[in-house]
mmCIF file of the C-alpha atoms, coordinates in Angstrom:
data_MODEL
# 
_entry.id   MODEL 
# 
loop_
_atom_site.group_PDB 
_atom_site.id 
_atom_site.type_symbol 
_atom_site.label_atom_id 
_atom_site.label_alt_id 
_atom_site.label_comp_id 
_atom_site.label_asym_id 
_atom_site.label_entity_id 
_atom_site.label_seq_id 
_atom_site.pdbx_PDB_ins_code 
_atom_site.Cartn_x 
_atom_site.Cartn_y 
_atom_site.Cartn_z 
_atom_site.occupancy 
_atom_site.B_iso_or_equiv 
_atom_site.pdbx_formal_charge 
_atom_site.auth_seq_id 
_atom_site.auth_comp_id 
_atom_site.auth_asym_id 
_atom_site.auth_atom_id 
_atom_site.pdbx_PDB_model_num 
ATOM 1   C CA . UNK A 1 1   ? 22.072 152.599 85.737  1.00 0.00 ? 1   UNK A CA 1 
ATOM 2   C CA . UNK A 1 2   ? 20.853 149.091 85.811  1.00 0.00 ? 2   UNK A CA 1 
ATOM 3   C CA . UNK A 1 3   ? 20.510 146.047 88.369  1.00 0.00 ? 3   UNK A CA 1 
ATOM 4   C CA . UNK A 1 4   ? 22.637 143.154 88.501  1.00 0.00 ? 4   UNK A CA 1 
ATOM 5   C CA . UNK A 1 5   ? 22.658 140.230 90.290  1.00 0.00 ? 5   UNK A CA 1 
ATOM 6   C CA . UNK A 1 6   ? 25.402 138.438 92.090  1.00 0.00 ? 6   UNK A CA 1 
ATOM 7   C CA . UNK A 1 7   ? 25.268 134.854 92.621  1.00 0.00 ? 7   UNK A CA 1 
ATOM 8   C CA . UNK A 1 8   ? 25.720 132.996 95.679  1.00 0.00 ? 8   UNK A CA 1 
ATOM 9   C CA . UNK A 1 9   ? 28.817 131.172 94.406  1.00 0.00 ? 9   UNK A CA 1 
ATOM 10  C CA . UNK A 1 10  ? 30.418 134.550 94.074  1.00 0.00 ? 10  UNK A CA 1 
ATOM 11  C CA . UNK A 1 11  ? 31.058 134.906 97.859  1.00 0.00 ? 11  UNK A CA 1 
ATOM 12  C CA . UNK A 1 12  ? 34.397 134.458 99.204  1.00 0.00 ? 12  UNK A CA 1 
ATOM 13  C CA . UNK A 1 13  ? 35.346 133.239 102.834 1.00 0.00 ? 13  UNK A CA 1 
ATOM 14  C CA . UNK A 1 14  ? 34.456 136.207 104.491 1.00 0.00 ? 14  UNK A CA 1 
ATOM 15  C CA . UNK A 1 15  ? 30.933 136.028 102.705 1.00 0.00 ? 15  UNK A CA 1 
ATOM 16  C CA . UNK A 1 16  ? 31.627 138.991 100.547 1.00 0.00 ? 16  UNK A CA 1 
ATOM 17  C CA . UNK A 1 17  ? 31.270 138.891 97.011  1.00 0.00 ? 17  UNK A CA 1 
ATOM 18  C CA . UNK A 1 18  ? 34.751 138.326 96.020  1.00 0.00 ? 18  UNK A CA 1 
ATOM 19  C CA . UNK A 1 19  ? 36.675 141.120 94.180  1.00 0.00 ? 19  UNK A CA 1 
ATOM 20  C CA . UNK A 1 20  ? 37.339 139.638 90.862  1.00 0.00 ? 20  UNK A CA 1 
ATOM 21  C CA . UNK A 1 21  ? 33.196 139.193 90.667  1.00 0.00 ? 21  UNK A CA 1 
ATOM 22  C CA . UNK A 1 22  ? 32.860 143.223 91.356  1.00 0.00 ? 22  UNK A CA 1 
ATOM 23  C CA . UNK A 1 23  ? 34.911 143.764 87.862  1.00 0.00 ? 23  UNK A CA 1 
ATOM 24  C CA . UNK A 1 24  ? 32.467 141.163 86.364  1.00 0.00 ? 24  UNK A CA 1 
ATOM 25  C CA . UNK A 1 25  ? 29.160 143.075 87.416  1.00 0.00 ? 25  UNK A CA 1 
ATOM 26  C CA . UNK A 1 26  ? 30.557 146.077 86.197  1.00 0.00 ? 26  UNK A CA 1 
ATOM 27  C CA . UNK A 1 27  ? 31.069 144.407 82.793  1.00 0.00 ? 27  UNK A CA 1 
ATOM 28  C CA . UNK A 1 28  ? 27.413 143.256 82.983  1.00 0.00 ? 28  UNK A CA 1 
ATOM 29  C CA . UNK A 1 29  ? 26.250 146.820 83.425  1.00 0.00 ? 29  UNK A CA 1 
ATOM 30  C CA . UNK A 1 30  ? 28.460 148.164 80.743  1.00 0.00 ? 30  UNK A CA 1 
ATOM 31  C CA . UNK A 1 31  ? 27.076 145.221 78.407  1.00 0.00 ? 31  UNK A CA 1 
ATOM 32  C CA . UNK A 1 32  ? 23.606 146.431 79.279  1.00 0.00 ? 32  UNK A CA 1 
ATOM 33  C CA . UNK A 1 33  ? 24.467 149.799 78.325  1.00 0.00 ? 33  UNK A CA 1 
ATOM 34  C CA . UNK A 1 34  ? 26.397 149.183 75.146  1.00 0.00 ? 34  UNK A CA 1 
ATOM 35  C CA . UNK A 1 35  ? 24.520 146.401 73.883  1.00 0.00 ? 35  UNK A CA 1 
ATOM 36  C CA . UNK A 1 36  ? 20.694 147.781 74.192  1.00 0.00 ? 36  UNK A CA 1 
ATOM 37  C CA . UNK A 1 37  ? 18.823 147.648 71.172  1.00 0.00 ? 37  UNK A CA 1 
ATOM 38  C CA . UNK A 1 38  ? 18.832 151.317 70.792  1.00 0.00 ? 38  UNK A CA 1 
ATOM 39  C CA . UNK A 1 39  ? 22.713 151.403 70.567  1.00 0.00 ? 39  UNK A CA 1 
ATOM 40  C CA . UNK A 1 40  ? 24.699 151.292 67.495  1.00 0.00 ? 40  UNK A CA 1 
ATOM 41  C CA . UNK A 1 41  ? 26.339 147.999 68.518  1.00 0.00 ? 41  UNK A CA 1 
ATOM 42  C CA . UNK A 1 42  ? 23.067 145.973 69.096  1.00 0.00 ? 42  UNK A CA 1 
ATOM 43  C CA . UNK A 1 43  ? 23.490 142.644 67.791  1.00 0.00 ? 43  UNK A CA 1 
ATOM 44  C CA . UNK A 1 44  ? 27.258 143.090 67.280  1.00 0.00 ? 44  UNK A CA 1 
ATOM 45  C CA . UNK A 1 45  ? 27.107 142.053 63.857  1.00 0.00 ? 45  UNK A CA 1 
ATOM 46  C CA . UNK A 1 46  ? 29.517 144.595 62.323  1.00 0.00 ? 46  UNK A CA 1 
ATOM 47  C CA . UNK A 1 47  ? 32.885 143.800 63.103  1.00 0.00 ? 47  UNK A CA 1 
ATOM 48  C CA . UNK A 1 48  ? 34.433 147.126 62.172  1.00 0.00 ? 48  UNK A CA 1 
ATOM 49  C CA . UNK A 1 49  ? 32.496 148.292 65.359  1.00 0.00 ? 49  UNK A CA 1 
ATOM 50  C CA . UNK A 1 50  ? 34.177 146.318 67.949  1.00 0.00 ? 50  UNK A CA 1 
ATOM 51  C CA . UNK A 1 51  ? 35.283 147.731 71.335  1.00 0.00 ? 51  UNK A CA 1 
ATOM 52  C CA . UNK A 1 52  ? 38.105 146.709 73.724  1.00 0.00 ? 52  UNK A CA 1 
ATOM 53  C CA . UNK A 1 53  ? 39.058 147.598 77.046  1.00 0.00 ? 53  UNK A CA 1 
ATOM 54  C CA . UNK A 1 54  ? 42.312 149.277 77.233  1.00 0.00 ? 54  UNK A CA 1 
ATOM 55  C CA . UNK A 1 55  ? 42.698 149.987 81.019  1.00 0.00 ? 55  UNK A CA 1 
ATOM 56  C CA . UNK A 1 56  ? 40.624 149.147 83.995  1.00 0.00 ? 56  UNK A CA 1 
ATOM 57  C CA . UNK A 1 57  ? 41.128 150.573 87.671  1.00 0.00 ? 57  UNK A CA 1 
ATOM 58  C CA . UNK A 1 58  ? 39.008 149.754 90.513  1.00 0.00 ? 58  UNK A CA 1 
ATOM 59  C CA . UNK A 1 59  ? 38.973 151.689 94.096  1.00 0.00 ? 59  UNK A CA 1 
ATOM 60  C CA . UNK A 1 60  ? 37.026 149.260 96.496  1.00 0.00 ? 60  UNK A CA 1 
ATOM 61  C CA . UNK A 1 61  ? 35.280 150.962 99.519  1.00 0.00 ? 61  UNK A CA 1 
ATOM 62  C CA . UNK A 1 62  ? 33.098 148.591 101.184 1.00 0.00 ? 62  UNK A CA 1 
ATOM 63  C CA . UNK A 1 63  ? 32.406 144.692 101.337 1.00 0.00 ? 63  UNK A CA 1 
ATOM 64  C CA . UNK A 1 64  ? 29.764 143.789 99.245  1.00 0.00 ? 64  UNK A CA 1 
ATOM 65  C CA . UNK A 1 65  ? 27.801 141.165 100.998 1.00 0.00 ? 65  UNK A CA 1 
ATOM 66  C CA . UNK A 1 66  ? 25.606 138.593 99.193  1.00 0.00 ? 66  UNK A CA 1 
ATOM 67  C CA . UNK A 1 67  ? 22.301 139.217 100.212 1.00 0.00 ? 67  UNK A CA 1 
ATOM 68  C CA . UNK A 1 68  ? 20.400 137.831 97.127  1.00 0.00 ? 68  UNK A CA 1 
ATOM 69  C CA . UNK A 1 69  ? 19.171 140.952 95.842  1.00 0.00 ? 69  UNK A CA 1 
ATOM 70  C CA . UNK A 1 70  ? 20.385 142.789 92.812  1.00 0.00 ? 70  UNK A CA 1 
ATOM 71  C CA . UNK A 1 71  ? 23.025 145.528 93.256  1.00 0.00 ? 71  UNK A CA 1 
ATOM 72  C CA . UNK A 1 72  ? 22.731 148.918 91.482  1.00 0.00 ? 72  UNK A CA 1 
ATOM 73  C CA . UNK A 1 73  ? 25.423 149.662 89.064  1.00 0.00 ? 73  UNK A CA 1 
ATOM 74  C CA . UNK A 1 74  ? 25.640 153.459 87.328  1.00 0.00 ? 74  UNK A CA 1 
ATOM 75  C CA . UNK A 1 75  ? 27.466 153.667 84.558  1.00 0.00 ? 75  UNK A CA 1 
ATOM 76  C CA . UNK A 1 76  ? 28.472 157.120 83.219  1.00 0.00 ? 76  UNK A CA 1 
ATOM 77  C CA . UNK A 1 77  ? 30.492 158.141 80.345  1.00 0.00 ? 77  UNK A CA 1 
ATOM 78  C CA . UNK A 1 78  ? 33.878 160.791 80.486  1.00 0.00 ? 78  UNK A CA 1 
ATOM 79  C CA . UNK A 1 79  ? 36.762 162.008 78.397  1.00 0.00 ? 79  UNK A CA 1 
ATOM 80  C CA . UNK A 1 80  ? 34.913 160.947 75.028  1.00 0.00 ? 80  UNK A CA 1 
ATOM 81  C CA . UNK A 1 81  ? 37.648 161.108 72.305  1.00 0.00 ? 81  UNK A CA 1 
ATOM 82  C CA . UNK A 1 82  ? 37.896 160.136 68.612  1.00 0.00 ? 82  UNK A CA 1 
ATOM 83  C CA . UNK A 1 83  ? 38.841 156.701 69.459  1.00 0.00 ? 83  UNK A CA 1 
ATOM 84  C CA . UNK A 1 84  ? 38.787 155.848 72.894  1.00 0.00 ? 84  UNK A CA 1 
ATOM 85  C CA . UNK A 1 85  ? 36.129 157.097 76.171  1.00 0.00 ? 85  UNK A CA 1 
ATOM 86  C CA . UNK A 1 86  ? 36.181 156.407 79.860  1.00 0.00 ? 86  UNK A CA 1 
ATOM 87  C CA . UNK A 1 87  ? 33.264 154.697 81.518  1.00 0.00 ? 87  UNK A CA 1 
ATOM 88  C CA . UNK A 1 88  ? 33.049 154.849 85.449  1.00 0.00 ? 88  UNK A CA 1 
ATOM 89  C CA . UNK A 1 89  ? 30.866 152.281 86.995  1.00 0.00 ? 89  UNK A CA 1 
ATOM 90  C CA . UNK A 1 90  ? 29.466 152.869 90.624  1.00 0.00 ? 90  UNK A CA 1 
ATOM 91  C CA . UNK A 1 91  ? 28.510 149.855 92.060  1.00 0.00 ? 91  UNK A CA 1 
ATOM 92  C CA . UNK A 1 92  ? 26.258 150.226 95.033  1.00 0.00 ? 92  UNK A CA 1 
ATOM 93  C CA . UNK A 1 93  ? 25.776 147.512 98.355  1.00 0.00 ? 93  UNK A CA 1 
ATOM 94  C CA . UNK A 1 94  ? 22.254 147.229 97.226  1.00 0.00 ? 94  UNK A CA 1 
ATOM 95  C CA . UNK A 1 95  ? 19.554 148.002 94.588  1.00 0.00 ? 95  UNK A CA 1 
ATOM 96  C CA . UNK A 1 96  ? 19.121 151.726 95.513  1.00 0.00 ? 96  UNK A CA 1 
ATOM 97  C CA . UNK A 1 97  ? 21.143 154.942 95.062  1.00 0.00 ? 97  UNK A CA 1 
ATOM 98  C CA . UNK A 1 98  ? 21.153 155.341 98.767  1.00 0.00 ? 98  UNK A CA 1 
ATOM 99  C CA . UNK A 1 99  ? 22.960 151.997 99.484  1.00 0.00 ? 99  UNK A CA 1 
ATOM 100 C CA . UNK A 1 100 ? 26.806 152.624 100.279 1.00 0.00 ? 100 UNK A CA 1 
ATOM 101 C CA . UNK A 1 101 ? 29.168 152.296 97.253  1.00 0.00 ? 101 UNK A CA 1 
ATOM 102 C CA . UNK A 1 102 ? 31.110 149.190 97.350  1.00 0.00 ? 102 UNK A CA 1 
ATOM 103 C CA . UNK A 1 103 ? 33.421 149.872 94.391  1.00 0.00 ? 103 UNK A CA 1 
ATOM 104 C CA . UNK A 1 104 ? 34.075 152.400 91.826  1.00 0.00 ? 104 UNK A CA 1 
ATOM 105 C CA . UNK A 1 105 ? 35.697 151.478 88.752  1.00 0.00 ? 105 UNK A CA 1 
ATOM 106 C CA . UNK A 1 106 ? 37.048 153.344 85.473  1.00 0.00 ? 106 UNK A CA 1 
ATOM 107 C CA . UNK A 1 107 ? 37.290 151.515 82.520  1.00 0.00 ? 107 UNK A CA 1 
ATOM 108 C CA . UNK A 1 108 ? 39.246 153.124 79.008  1.00 0.00 ? 108 UNK A CA 1 
ATOM 109 C CA . UNK A 1 109 ? 37.179 151.498 76.115  1.00 0.00 ? 109 UNK A CA 1 
ATOM 110 C CA . UNK A 1 110 ? 38.713 152.132 72.887  1.00 0.00 ? 110 UNK A CA 1 
ATOM 111 C CA . UNK A 1 111 ? 37.234 151.363 69.403  1.00 0.00 ? 111 UNK A CA 1 
ATOM 112 C CA . UNK A 1 112 ? 38.434 148.275 67.730  1.00 0.00 ? 112 UNK A CA 1 
ATOM 113 C CA . UNK A 1 113 ? 38.270 146.721 64.124  1.00 0.00 ? 113 UNK A CA 1 
ATOM 114 C CA . UNK A 1 114 ? 37.594 142.850 65.154  1.00 0.00 ? 114 UNK A CA 1 
ATOM 115 C CA . UNK A 1 115 ? 38.270 141.650 61.362  1.00 0.00 ? 115 UNK A CA 1 
ATOM 116 C CA . UNK A 1 116 ? 41.479 143.398 61.135  1.00 0.00 ? 116 UNK A CA 1 
ATOM 117 C CA . UNK A 1 117 ? 42.510 143.786 64.942  1.00 0.00 ? 117 UNK A CA 1 
ATOM 118 C CA . UNK A 1 118 ? 43.357 147.121 64.605  1.00 0.00 ? 118 UNK A CA 1 
ATOM 119 C CA . UNK A 1 119 ? 42.312 150.328 66.767  1.00 0.00 ? 119 UNK A CA 1 
ATOM 120 C CA . UNK A 1 120 ? 39.703 152.601 65.211  1.00 0.00 ? 120 UNK A CA 1 
ATOM 121 C CA . UNK A 1 121 ? 37.961 155.557 65.347  1.00 0.00 ? 121 UNK A CA 1 
ATOM 122 C CA . UNK A 1 122 ? 34.417 155.880 67.049  1.00 0.00 ? 122 UNK A CA 1 
ATOM 123 C CA . UNK A 1 123 ? 31.693 156.381 64.385  1.00 0.00 ? 123 UNK A CA 1 
ATOM 124 C CA . UNK A 1 124 ? 29.801 159.818 64.666  1.00 0.00 ? 124 UNK A CA 1 
ATOM 125 C CA . UNK A 1 125 ? 26.533 157.516 65.873  1.00 0.00 ? 125 UNK A CA 1 
ATOM 126 C CA . UNK A 1 126 ? 28.412 156.002 67.979  1.00 0.00 ? 126 UNK A CA 1 
ATOM 127 C CA . UNK A 1 127 ? 29.815 158.869 69.547  1.00 0.00 ? 127 UNK A CA 1 
ATOM 128 C CA . UNK A 1 128 ? 26.024 160.545 69.465  1.00 0.00 ? 128 UNK A CA 1 
ATOM 129 C CA . UNK A 1 129 ? 24.937 157.738 71.714  1.00 0.00 ? 129 UNK A CA 1 
ATOM 130 C CA . UNK A 1 130 ? 27.916 157.945 74.203  1.00 0.00 ? 130 UNK A CA 1 
ATOM 131 C CA . UNK A 1 131 ? 27.203 161.432 74.711  1.00 0.00 ? 131 UNK A CA 1 
ATOM 132 C CA . UNK A 1 132 ? 23.979 160.743 76.000  1.00 0.00 ? 132 UNK A CA 1 
ATOM 133 C CA . UNK A 1 133 ? 25.734 159.288 79.021  1.00 0.00 ? 133 UNK A CA 1 
ATOM 134 C CA . UNK A 1 134 ? 28.528 161.874 79.530  1.00 0.00 ? 134 UNK A CA 1 
ATOM 135 C CA . UNK A 1 135 ? 28.662 163.803 82.715  1.00 0.00 ? 135 UNK A CA 1 
ATOM 136 C CA . UNK A 1 136 ? 30.740 166.729 83.204  1.00 0.00 ? 136 UNK A CA 1 
ATOM 137 C CA . UNK A 1 137 ? 32.281 165.665 86.485  1.00 0.00 ? 137 UNK A CA 1 
ATOM 138 C CA . UNK A 1 138 ? 32.216 161.785 87.350  1.00 0.00 ? 138 UNK A CA 1 
ATOM 139 C CA . UNK A 1 139 ? 34.128 162.165 90.232  1.00 0.00 ? 139 UNK A CA 1 
ATOM 140 C CA . UNK A 1 140 ? 31.587 164.166 92.062  1.00 0.00 ? 140 UNK A CA 1 
# 
């Protein structure tokens, strides 16, 4: 779980955070999780450890009004496979878990070798790191 900050410039004509920005908020939360000091991707110095988004879906559930406050984004992992995994992002309308859900997005992430531009299998330490975020039923 992390908090991200929509900007005033992110609002649309309806005074809601624009739908495309919701995807950016999900990306920020995902980056916070994947590139922390404790992750195998910290510093992104090894091109063999690249990751790419292979698929993205978003279910918009409620308008996200800009309030100047951070919003809560929970990121869970499911379907951890040898070369791919799914990250589910639950974007709340405010900083609390009790705030209504604005959007739920799922991202299929694949291992990728940046230099060779080829798919790759996830390393054991990458899988172990991701396993800490795996939930049994992310649709609950």
